[in-house]
C-alpha positions in Angstrom: 102.1 110.2 99.3 104.0 111.0 95.9 104.9 110.0 92.3 107.2 112.9 93.1 107.9 110.2 95.9 106.8 108.1 97.8 107.4 108.0 94.1 106.5 109.0 96.2 107.3 107.6 97.3 104.9 107.4 98.4 104.8 107.7 99.8 103.5 106.6 99.8 104.4 107.3 102.6 105.8 107.9 106.6 104.4 105.5 104.0 105.3 108.0 101.2 109.0 107.5 101.2 111.0 110.3 99.4 111.5 109.9 95.7 114.5 111.2 93.8 113.1 111.8 90.3 110.4 113.7 88.4 107.5 111.4 87.7 106.5 113.5 84.7 109.8 112.7 83.1 109.3 109.0 83.6 105.8 109.3 82.1 107.2 110.9 79.0 109.6 108.0 78.6 106.7 105.6 78.6 105.6 107.1 75.3 108.9 106.1 73.6 108.8 102.5 74.6 106.7 99.5 73.7 104.0 99.3 76.3 101.9 96.1 76.9 98.5 96.2 75.4 95.2 95.3 77.1 93.5 92.1 75.9 89.7 92.4 75.8 87.9 90.5 78.5 84.4 89.3 78.5 84.1 90.2 82.1 86.4 93.2 82.9 86.7 94.3 86.5 84.5 97.3 87.3 83.7 99.4 90.4 80.2 99.9 91.5 79.0 103.5 92.0 77.4 103.8 95.5 75.0 106.7 96.2 75.5 108.7 99.4 73.7 107.5 102.4 73.3 108.3 106.1 77.0 107.5 106.7 77.9 110.8 105.0 77.9 112.6 108.3 79.8 109.8 110.1 83.3 110.4 111.3 86.3 109.1 109.3 88.8 106.8 111.0 92.4 107.8 110.3 95.0 105.0 109.8 96.6 105.7 113.2 94.4 108.2 115.0 91.0 108.7 116.6 88.0 109.7 114.5 87.5 113.4 114.0 84.0 115.0 113.9 83.8 116.1 110.3 81.2 115.4 107.5 82.3 113.9 104.2 81.6 116.5 101.6 83.4 118.0 98.6 83.3 121.4 100.1 84.9 120.4 103.4 87.8 122.7 104.4 91.2 121.0 104.6 93.9 122.6 106.8 97.4 122.1 105.4 100.5 122.9 107.5 103.0 124.9 105.4 105.4 125.8 108.3 105.5 125.3 112.0 107.5 126.1 115.1 109.0 129.4 113.9 109.2 132.4 116.2 108.1 134.6 113.2 106.5 133.7 109.9 106.1 136.0 106.9 103.9 135.7 103.9 102.8 138.0 101.1 99.0 138.8 100.9 98.0 139.4 97.3 94.7 141.1 96.8 92.3 142.3 99.5 92.3 140.4 102.8 90.5 140.8 106.1 91.5 140.0 109.6 89.1 138.5 112.1 88.7 142.0 113.6 87.5 143.3 110.2 90.8 145.2 109.5 91.7 145.2 105.8 95.2 143.8 105.0 97.4 143.5 102.0 101.1 143.1 101.2 103.8 141.5 103.3 102.5 140.2 106.7 104.7 139.0 109.5 103.3 137.0 112.5 105.3 137.0 115.7 104.8 135.8 119.2 104.5 138.3 122.1 103.4 137.7 125.7 99.7 138.2 124.6 99.9 135.6 121.7 100.2 136.0 118.0 100.6 139.5 116.6 100.4 140.1 112.8 102.0 143.2 111.4 101.8 144.7 107.9 102.9 148.1 106.5 99.6 149.6 107.5 98.2 147.6 110.4 98.9 145.6 113.5 96.4 142.8 114.5 96.3 140.9 117.7 95.3 137.3 116.9 95.4 135.9 120.4 96.2 132.2 120.1 95.6 132.3 116.4 93.2 133.5 113.7 92.2 133.2 110.0 92.7 135.8 107.4 90.0 135.7 104.7 89.8 136.9 101.1 87.2 136.5 98.4 89.6 136.4 95.5 93.1 136.9 96.8 96.0 134.5 97.1 98.9 134.4 99.5 102.5 133.4 98.9 105.0 131.8 101.3 108.5 131.4 100.0 108.5 130.5 96.3 104.9 129.1 96.4 101.5 130.8 96.2 98.2 129.3 97.5 94.4 129.5 97.1 92.1 129.7 100.0 92.6 131.3 103.4 95.7 131.6 105.7 95.8 130.8 109.4 98.4 131.8 111.9 98.2 129.5 115.0 100.3 129.4 118.1 101.8 125.9 118.6 103.9 125.6 121.7 106.6 128.2 121.6 106.2 128.8 117.8 103.8 129.8 115.1 102.2 127.5 112.5 101.3 128.8 109.1 98.3 126.9 107.8 96.5 127.0 104.4 92.8 126.4 104.8 90.8 125.6 101.6 88.1 123.4 100.2 89.0 119.7 99.6 88.7 120.0 95.8 90.9 123.0 95.5 93.5 121.4 97.7 93.6 118.4 95.3 94.5 120.8 92.4 97.8 121.4 94.2 98.3 117.7 95.2 97.7 115.6 92.1 100.4 117.0 89.9 103.0 116.6 92.6 102.0 113.0 93.0 101.4 111.7 89.4 103.4 114.2 87.4 103.0 117.4 85.4 102.8 118.0 81.6 101.7 114.5 81.0 100.5 113.2 77.6 96.7 113.1 77.5 96.9 109.4 77.0 97.7 109.2 80.7 94.4 110.9 81.6 92.8 107.9 83.1 95.7 107.4 85.4 95.4 111.0 86.5 91.7 110.5 87.3 92.6 107.4 89.3 95.3 109.4 91.2 92.7 112.2 91.9 90.3 109.7 93.4 93.0 108.0 95.5 94.4 111.4 96.7 90.9 112.5 97.7 90.3 109.3 99.5 93.7 109.4 101.3 92.9 113.0 102.5 89.6 112.1 104.1 91.1 109.0 105.6 93.9 111.0 107.1 91.7 113.4 109.0 92.3 113.4 112.7 95.7 111.9 112.6 97.3 115.0 114.2 95.4 115.1 117.4 95.5 118.6 119.0 97.2 120.2 116.0 95.6 123.0 114.0 96.1 121.2 110.7 94.8 118.0 109.0 97.7 117.2 106.7 101.2 118.4 106.0 102.4 119.7 102.7 105.1 117.1 102.1 105.7 113.3 101.7 104.6 112.7 105.3 101.1 113.0 103.8 100.9 114.2 100.2 103.1 116.7 98.3 101.1 119.9 98.0 102.6 122.7 95.8 99.7 125.1 95.7 99.1 127.3 92.7 102.6 126.9 91.3 102.1 123.1 91.1 98.8 123.1 89.3 98.6 121.5 85.9 95.8 121.6 83.2 95.5 117.8 82.7 95.6 117.2 86.5 93.0 119.9 87.0 90.7 118.2 84.6 91.3 114.9 86.3 90.3 116.4 89.7 87.3 118.3 88.3 86.0 115.4 86.3 86.0 113.1 89.4 84.7 115.7 91.8 83.6 114.1 95.1 84.4 110.5 94.0 86.3 108.4 96.6 87.0 104.7 97.1 85.0 103.2 99.9 84.9 99.9 101.7 81.8 97.8 102.1 80.5 100.0 104.9 80.8 103.2 102.7 83.9 104.6 104.6 87.0 105.9 102.8 89.6 103.2 102.4 93.3 103.3 103.4 94.3 104.6 100.0 98.1 103.9 100.0 100.0 104.2 96.8 103.6 104.1 95.5 105.7 104.7 92.5 106.3 101.3 90.8 105.4 97.8 91.9 107.9 95.8 89.9 105.3 93.4 88.8 103.4 92.6 92.0 102.1 94.9 94.7 102.7 94.1 98.3 100.4 92.9 101.1 100.1 95.4 103.8 100.6 92.8 106.5 104.0 92.0 105.0 105.1 95.7 104.7 103.7 97.2 107.8 102.8 94.5 110.4 101.5 97.0 112.9 98.8 98.5 110.6 95.3 97.3 110.1 94.9 94.5 107.6 92.5 95.3 104.9 91.4 92.9 102.2 91.7 95.5 99.5 95.4 95.9 100.4 96.4 92.4 99.7 99.2 92.1 97.1 98.0 91.7 93.5 99.7 90.6 90.3 100.6 93.7 88.3 101.6 92.3 85.0 100.0 92.6 81.6 98.8 89.6 79.6 102.2 89.3 78.0 103.8 88.9 81.4 105.5 92.3 81.6 105.0 94.6 84.6 102.5 97.3 83.9 105.0 99.9 85.1 107.9 98.2 83.6 108.5 100.9 80.9 109.6 103.4 83.5 113.4 103.6 84.0 113.0 103.1 87.8 111.3 99.8 87.3 114.7 98.0 87.3 117.7 99.2 89.2 121.0 98.2 90.8 123.2 99.6 93.5 126.8 98.8 94.4 128.8 99.5 97.6 132.3 98.5 98.7 131.9 95.9 101.4 133.5 98.0 104.2 131.6 101.1 103.2 128.2 99.4 103.4 129.1 97.7 106.7 130.0 101.1 108.2 126.9 102.7 106.8 124.6 100.0 108.1 126.2 100.3 111.6 125.4 104.0 111.5 121.9 103.6 110.1 120.7 100.5 112.1 119.1 102.4 114.9 117.0 104.5 112.5 116.0 101.4 110.5 114.9 99.5 113.7 113.3 102.5 115.3 115.2 102.0 118.5 118.7 102.8 119.8 121.1 99.9 119.2 124.9 99.5 119.2 125.8 96.7 116.8 129.5 97.4 116.9 131.5 96.6 113.7 129.3 94.9 111.1 130.7 91.6 109.8 128.1 90.3 107.2 124.8 91.1 105.6 122.2 88.8 104.1 118.6 88.7 103.1 116.2 86.0 104.5 112.8 85.0 103.3 110.5 86.3 100.5 106.8 87.3 100.7 104.3 86.5 98.0 105.2 89.6 96.0 108.9 88.7 95.9 110.0 91.3 98.5 112.6 90.5 101.1 111.2 89.7 104.6 114.2 90.7 106.5 117.8 91.8 106.4 120.1 89.9 108.8 123.0 92.0 110.2 125.8 90.0 111.8 127.8 92.3 114.0 130.3 92.2 116.8 127.6 92.8 119.4 125.0 90.4 118.1 122.7 89.5 115.2 120.1 92.1 114.3 117.1 91.5 112.0 115.6 94.5 110.0 112.1 93.6 108.9 110.4 94.2 105.6 110.2 97.8 104.4 112.6 99.1 107.0 115.3 97.3 105.0 115.2 100.4 102.8 116.4 102.6 105.7 119.2 100.2 106.6 120.6 100.0 103.0 120.8 103.6 101.9 122.0 104.3 98.4 125.5 105.6 97.9 124.2 108.8 96.2 124.0 112.4 97.2 121.8 112.7 100.3 122.0 109.0 100.9 118.3 108.3 99.9 116.7 105.1 101.1 116.8 101.9 98.9 114.2 102.0 96.1 112.3 98.9 97.2 112.7 95.6 99.0 112.1 93.6 95.8 115.8 92.8 95.2 118.6 90.4 95.6 121.8 91.1 97.5 125.2 89.4 96.7 128.9 90.0 96.9 130.4 90.4 93.5 134.1 91.4 92.8 134.6 92.7 96.3 131.4 94.7 96.4 127.8 94.3 97.6 125.5 94.3 94.6 121.8 94.8 94.9 119.6 94.3 91.9 115.9 94.9 92.1 112.7 96.1 90.6 110.1 98.6 91.8 110.1 101.8 93.7 108.4 102.5 97.0 106.7 100.4 99.6 104.6 98.5 97.2 101.2 98.8 98.9 98.1 99.8 96.9 98.2 101.5 93.6 101.4 101.6 91.5 101.5 105.0 89.9 103.7 104.0 87.0 101.6 100.9 86.6 98.5 103.0 86.4 100.1 105.1 83.7 101.0 102.0 81.7 97.4 100.7 82.1 96.0 104.0 81.0 98.3 104.2 78.0 97.1 100.8 77.0 93.4 101.8 77.2 92.2 100.9 80.6 89.7 103.2 82.3 90.2 104.7 85.7 87.6 102.4 87.1 89.5 99.4 85.8 92.8 100.8 87.2 91.3 101.3 90.7 89.6 97.9 90.7 92.9 96.2 89.8 94.8 97.8 92.7 92.1 98.0 95.3 89.9 94.9 94.7 86.5 94.8 96.4 86.3 98.5 96.8 83.5 100.7 95.4 83.3 104.2 94.0 81.2 106.6 96.1 80.2 110.2 95.4 80.3 112.6 98.3 77.7 115.2 99.1 78.3 118.7 97.7 
């Protein structure tokens, strides 16, 4: 789910909707602005550290999928889909590698499909992998496109194509995830936010296991899960954040990993999951919480994306909504020419409950977070609206949207976490604020 969108966006976020900015740049801007300070409390929120128990070998329930059979452990191997569906996939093997048959491999390797299955060819060898296989190396890396990766490489037959999968330990996987989500080259004063992000990303990963039933991977390398950039994306501060929290996750009262959703910027109040995604399981720790400092300012308010506005000529937006309405609603509709647009209702966090589209063929209601897909921004690539925490009006012959926040709003605000860290809060305080009632738990090695 990603500050790099989500910021996410997150995105969180599927729930990590695509972001259009570098979160590291926004973090640097925080240093140049007046950030709210923390007022000492006689009873600050804390997380309780829970020792591992017999549930360590239980299965983890994914948000939308059956439970897989896999232990919770820091050394658990994570399978990351880097590419899929191609007739041929090429990667560069650096160092000494070994095929399942024991053949030694190095250099450029191309996997193709033939009638017998997956065939891997290098300059010096041809290897029959059948339906798929794992190439192993003690110290080597492999590169695919502009990125290089730790761990092992798998070529798997999936339907009529080949999937390229990176298989590596959970903690090593996080080294390539956390920087892409929270930002690179951050000031050390954001270190506690980085630690919080590492714990949330670790928790999200375990919770997501089993969501791709029948596929040879656990997560994808983009915002559909979490942005994973491999070795190229690693960053010293983020590496320290991952290593210093090794094995720590957020758990619910039964000791299971929580649904660790997160987003870029809350705008001053996070969202309740039941308002954003009515079809998902309601969790008490994903109720919306106030995200303002004692002086009343939003914790993530120093980021430039905290406040925003968009303008569209009336007819231009009407036509865009007509085209995008099916995507926003998740079903095929033909509204005909759009006549008017308005927002109706607000949830407790200040987000719009629905967009009402008055059209020639009827009245259509776009619920909660799907509004962002109906009102795409008039920028290159037509990205979705930053958040649903906004007002919509017609001003001087144009639609004007003015809002705060970035992303779906559920769970941790990444810019909020950075504001809190800059002001002196610990990662425990940050996590307790965004996921109330959860506990820190340490996984087995």
